[in-house]
N, C-alpha and C positions, 0 to 999 in steps of 0.2 A: 504494498499499499504504500510506503512511505518510498519507497525508488520512482512509482505513476506519480505522486504528488512533487517529488522534485522534477519528475522528464516535463511536466506541466509548466513548473515555472521557470523550468531550462527553456523550454518552447516561447513561454513571455517575452523573453529576450533574445531570442533567435529570427524569430517568425519575423519582427520589424527590424532588426538588424540585417537580416537575408534582403530583404525588398529596400531598406536604405541603402546597401553597398550596391545592389543594381542598378538601382537610380543615379544618385551621386557617384558612383565609381565611375559613371560612364563620365558624367557634367563635369569632372573632376582630374579627367583623365588618369584615374587609377585601375581603371580597367576599359575594353573597347566595348562598343556599342552591341557588336556580335554575342559578346557574352554574356553580359549583362542585358541587354532584351533579347535577345534570342535565345540564349539556353536559359540563365538563373529565371526571365520572368517568364518568357513562352512557354518553356522546355517544361522546366521544373518548377514554375509559382506554384502551380494548381497545386501538384503534390505534396509540398509547403505547404500549403495552407489544409488539403484532407490531414492530415496528420495531424496537426494541431486539432483541427474538430474531433475528432477521432481519440486523440489520447484523451482530451477535454473529458468527453461525452461516458468515457469509460471509467475515468478516475472517477467522476460525480455519480458512474453507477455503484462504485466501490463505496463510495462516501455512505452515500443513500443505506445501501444493502447493510454494510457495519451498522448503521444510528439504528436501521429497524430490528438488525437481529441483538444486537448488544442491548439497545438503549443507553448508549453513548455513544457521545459526538466525539469523532476521529479525525483530523487531518485539518486542511484548510480548506474550504469549498471555492474562496474565491480564486485561488490559482486555476484550478480546473474551467470555472467558468469565464475567465478571460482570455482561457485558451481557446475556447468555443468561440466567444464575441471574436476575437481576429483572426480566425479561420475564416467564418460566416460574412466578416464587413470585408476580408480579403474577395473571397468568391465573388460577394456584389459586387464590388467594383470592377473586378475582372468581368463578369456579364457584362454591366453596364457596357465597359468601352470594347467588347464584341459586338452588341449592341449597335453602338454606334458607329462602329466600322462596317457596320452590313449596311447603314443607311444611309451613308455619305459614300459618294464616288470618290472614288481614285484620281482624282485631280488634285497633283501637288507641284502645280504651275499656272497660278494664276495671273492675268491682265486683264487691265479693263480695255484694252486696244488689242483685240484679237487677231488684228490684220496688219499692224504696223506694233508689235508688242516693244516698249521701252527696254532698251540696252543696255549693256551694265558697259564700264570700263574694262579697257586693254588691262589696266592692271590688277584689276579685279579676277580678270580668265586669266590671265597668268597667274594669280594665286592658287586658284583653284587644283583642289589634288584628282587625282585619275579614276580615284572611286566617288567623285562629286557626280551631281548630276549634271546632262549635258545644259547649254542652255539654250542650244536651238529650238525655240518654239513649235516653229511650224513642222519639226519633224514629230514631234509626240504624240503616244495616242495613247487612250482610257484601255480599260480590260478588257475594253468588246473591240478595241479596234479603231475607234474611233479620231480621227481628229481630237486634239484638247480644244480647241477652236470649240466643232459641232456640240462637242461632250457639255460645254460650259454654258453655250447656250441653251444648253436643254435643262441643266442644271443651277445655275446663276443667273438668268439675264437681267435680271437686275445689276449686275455689276458691268458698269460699261463708262466711257469717258465724263467726267463731270466738269462742268460748264459753270465758271464763275463771272460774275458781272464786276471785274475789278481787273486792274493791267498784270501783265504776266511777272511784274517784279512783286506786287505786294502781293499778289495768288501766291507766289513762289516761296515769300518768308512767311505766309500762311501756313503753307503744308510744312514747312523746314519746322515749323514750330509745333503744328500738330504733330510729325515724327516725337521730337523729343519728349511731347507731355505723354505720348502714348510708350514711354520707355523704351525707342528704337536708338539702337547704338548707329550714329550717324559716321559714316563715312568719307567719304570724295563728296563735296558740295560745289556748283559752280552754279552762278547764274548766268554769264555767259552761255554756257552750256543747258542752262534751261534743266538742271535734274542733280538729284542727288542720289547717292546709296546709303544704306544703311542695312544693317543688321537686327534680327531679334533672335532670343534665345530661349527655350523653354523651359518652364522651372523644372519638368518631370527628365532627367537623363543629359539637360542641357541640349539638343538638336536646337541645330542653327538653320535660321532659313534668312533667303538673302532678300534684300527689296531692293527697288530701284521707283522714282518717282521723277514723271518728266510732266515740264509745264511750256505749254506755249501759247503762244496768242493765235486768236481763230482766226479762220479764213477771211475775216469779212475785217478783220479790224476790233472788233469792239470786244472787250472780255477774256478769259483764260482758257484752255482746256488745262484739267489736271489728269494724268495719266499714272496708274500706280501695279506696279508688277514683283510680286511675292511668289518663291517659290523653296522649295525646301533644299538642303545639300544632298540629303540623302533619298535614296529612291527607295521609297517606305510611308505606305498612308499615313498622313497626315491626319486623320479624323475631320476634315474639313478646316484645319486651321489655316490654312491660308486664305482661304475664302473668308472666313468671319473677320480675318485682320484687314484685308482690302476694305470690305464691308464698313467695318468700324474705321479705317480712316478715312472714306466716301466721307460718312456720317460727321464726325470729329473737323472735318477741312473747314467745313458749312457755318461753324459755328466763330462767331468774333472773338477772338482773344482779348482776354482782359487784363493780363500782365504785358503794361507796358514795357517795362525792363525787357523781358525777356523778346515782344514784338524787334525792339530797338536790337538786342543782342542777335538775333537770328536775319536780321535787315542787315547788320555789318560782315557775318561769316556770308551770307549771296551776296555781298557786294563782291567780295576778296576771293571768296573760292577758301576749300580747305582740304587738307586728304587725310 
């Protein structure tokens, strides 16, 4: 009995440590993502959680049976209860993730302009690893073999170029400030080119997505057109992360900024460019 209780207590420490190592080990480069996500989560994660549940249920059964038969309390009931709770919560999280994956299309490169998507700088291209996802939007296809542009038009028809009734300089400054407010890490920024690049990192596993924003004057010369492109570096299902990011940016950039100092700073960066 004591062995089973101690085992449940050990699982209370091992189970969260296992998933923390899988996630943050990848994020902080202690282990690679194939081991953390592919093996520790996808292959072994369910077994770890089931072990916790089964052990907790067995320990609870023994404690309850001992109480009934001997009329005396024995063992710490909280330990197996927590083992069961952690296992159930973990399986619930995995189930929700799988459901979200099944309901979300495999589109890991999202652009508001699918005919002429914003491009990245040559310095960005040179920094990319061989294992990173390619940048040629036109050649990409979804799980059904359709071009990304056709699939995006079906699943995310609302994601399109944004027209703002302001000059390109002001629109660029607002877009840059919005990106900062959303927590993006802005890299190259050039007002003369009308574009800036940024990255965003996921909390779990620290997966990096690349973003480029392009601001142009309308053909009529009145107002500006803002386009944004967001793509995952790793060719794995993003659970709709890039599409949600683009949609959030398009909504946020239409809101008038209230931080005057930040607005001025964004204007200075837009005017000089940064790397």
